[in-house]
N, C-alpha and C positions, 0 to 999 in steps of 0.2 A: 652530084651533090644532093643529099637527101632533102626532100620537101616535107618531111614529117615535122609538125609543130611541136613545141615543147610539151603542150597539153597531151598530144598524141603519143609522144615518146615516154612520158611518165608512166612508171609501172603502177598498175591497178593494185589496190590493196588485196592481199590474199584473204579469201573467205574464212571465217572462223571455223575451226575444226570443231564440230560437236563432241567428238570423242575426247578432246583435251580438256582437262579439268581446269576451270577458272579459279584464279587466285582470289581467296575471300579473306577479309579481315577477320582476325580472331575476336571472339566474343569478349567484351570487357570483363575482367575478372571482378567478382564482388569485393566490396571493401573489407579490410580486416575484421575479424569477428568483434573485437573490442570496440571498433568504430561503429559497427552496426548496432550493438547493444546500447552504447552512449547515445546515438541517434534516437533510437526507440525510447530511451529513458527520457531524453528532453521532450519528446512528443507526448509521452504519458504524463509528465509532469505539467506540461503546458495545458493539456486537457483538463487536468484536475483543477489547476490554479486559475484558468480562464472561465470556468463554469461557475455562474452565479449560485446555483443549487449547491454545488461541491463547496464552494467558499463559505456558504451559510453553515454547512454541516462541519467543515474543517476549522473554521476560525470563529465565526459568529456565536455559535452555540457553546463551544468551549468558553469564549470570553464571558458570556451570560453566566455560565456555571461559577466562573471565578469570581465575578462581581457578587452574585447571589450568595455564595458561600462565605465570601469576605465579610459581608454585611449582616447576614442573619446567623444567630447562634445555634447553627446545626452543623452536624457533620464533623465535630471537632474532637480532637484527643486532648486529655488532660495534660496540662503542662506545655502544650505546643501553641505557638502563635497562630491565630485564626488564618493569616495569610498562607501559612505553610500547608495546613490541611487543605485549604481551598485550592492551592496550586497543585497538590498531589492529586486531588480529584479532577482538576482541570485537565492535566496532562493525560490522565487516564481516559477522560472523555475525548480528547483530541486523538489520541492513538486509535481508540476503537472507531471513531468516526471515519478516519481514513483507511486504516488497515483493514477493517471488516466492512462497514456500510459501503463507502465509495467503492472500494475494490469489487465487492460483489456486484454492485449496480452497473458499474462500467464493464465488467467482464461479462456479465449477463447479457448486456446489449450487443457486445461484440460477438458473443457466441451465436445470438439469434440472427444477426445480420450477416453471418458467415465469415466474419474477420478471422476467427481462430482457425477455420479450415483452410483459408487463404494462406495465412501465415506459415503454415506447415509446409507449403510448396515454395516458399521464398528461401534465400539465403539465411535470413534471420532465424528461421526454424522456431520450434516450440520452446527449446531450452532458451534461446536468446529472447524470446517474447516474454517468457516468465522472469528471466533475469533483469529485463528492462523495466518490468512492472515493479519488482521489488526495489530497485534502485531509485525508481520515481517515488515510491511510497517513502522511502527513507528521505529523499530530498524534500518532499513535502513536509515530512515531519520536522526537518531542520527549520523550515519557514515557520511552521506552527510553534515550535519552541522559542524561537526568536521573537515572534509577535506577542505570544501570550507571556512569555518571560518578561518582556518590556512592560507590558501592562500590569504584571505582578509587581515589579520594581516601583512602578507609579503608585501602587496601592500599599507600599510599605515593605515588600520582600527584600531581604538582603541576601544575595547569592552567597554560597559556600562552595568552594572548589571541590572539596571532598565529597560533599553531598551531590554535586553534579557528576562526578566521576562514577560515584555508586549507582546513579540512575541509568547510566549507559547500558550495562548488561541487562538490566531489568527491562529497559525500553526495546532492546534488540530482541529479547525473548518473547516479549508481548507482541512485537510486530509479527514475529513468525507464527505465534499462536493465532492471532486474530486474522493475520492475512491468509493463512491456510484455511481457516473457517470461512472467511469471505469467498475465497475461490471454490471451496467445497460447495457452498450455497449456490454460487453461479453456475457451476458445472453440474449440478443435479436437477435444479428446478427450472421451470419455465421463466420467462423474463418477467411476467406479471407477478408471479409468486416471489421472485427475487426481490423485486421492490418492496412488496408487503412485508416479508420475513426479515429482510435485513434492517428496515427501518424500525419494525416493531421490537426486534431483538435488541437494537441499540438503545432504545428508550428503556427496556426493562433491565438491561444490564447496568446502564448508568444510574437509574433511579433506584433500583432494588437488587442490584447485583454485586454490591460491595465497592462501587466506585465513589458515589457521592458520600456515602455514610460507611464508618468503619464497621466490620462484621461484628464486633462486641456490642454494638448498639441494637443488633437484632435479637428477637426472642431465640431462646435456647434451641427450639425445633429448627428454626431457619438459619440459625448460626452455622451449624455443621453443613448445611446445604450450600450456603453462599461460599463457605471456605472451599468447597470443591470446584467452584466455577472459575474459569480463568479470570473473569472480571474481579472476583473476590481476592484472588491470589495477587493480581496485578495491583489492585488498590492498596492491599496491605504493604506490598513491597515498596510502592511509592511513598506511602505515608512513613514507612520505616527510614527511607532514604532522605526525605525532605522534611519531615515533622518529628523526627526523633521516636518513631514508633518501634515496636519490637519486631526484630527481624526473625521469623520463624522458619525452620526448615521445611515445614509442611507447606508453606506458600511457595517456596522455591520449587519443591517436587511438583506440586500441582501444576505450576505454569510451565515447567519443563515437559511434563507428560502431556499437557494440551498441545504444546508446540510440536512434539515429536509425533502424537497421535494424529494431529491435524495434517501434518506433512505427509504422513504415511497414507491417510485417507485420501488426500488429493491425488497421490500417485497412483492409488488403486481405483478410485471411482470418478475422478473428473473426467467428463465427456466434452471432447473438442467441437462436436457438432450438435446443433439443435435437434430435438426429436420432431 
């Protein structure tokens, strides 16, 4: 009879063969592209709407423009209700503040902090990053229109469905034009210069670039210059849609050319890394 104990009779585990490959879990696959873009859209929109300075530029300043132009006898078209011309100027101000100023400042800081360079190495990629920013901008625009539109209704505006539908293509083209210009400023200048330039240009375009006042109210020499600015074209088209102004083919062409030219300039000269 064997005197070997159960422990002694148990077979010792075979040593691992270093030549045998060990099984590894496959790396998790990235989320579908549309989900990545929507997640980035939510992040960008949350940043824009949770920042006090951004809310001041996106909501508070346009609201002050609306109230001021509604009460003061300036910036009006003959035969139009004061609230209509005031709302047209307000929506133009809101569009430029978000598409140009906020976009330039936020992207400029992302570029300085290395976020843009890092994004290029992630599954989101550069295209997904830009798509998310565009969708976030449009989402913020929806919030702006709802808030400012409600304020305009309180001040006496009565919405017209056809007018609102006519504003949509103008708004989209303006978003492309000023969004591309904002990205161009953020991609070419240092962050400190982006802050100064974006805010200065915003004030000039709203106050003297055809947003607050119709181009017809400018002296003849400046009239032609303002007509060539994207702000002048945007202001005229918004007044045409909301206040019964004249729709001119020149304003449409100018805004389309700025949108196309700005997009091409971003594709050509935008720098993803800071110098």
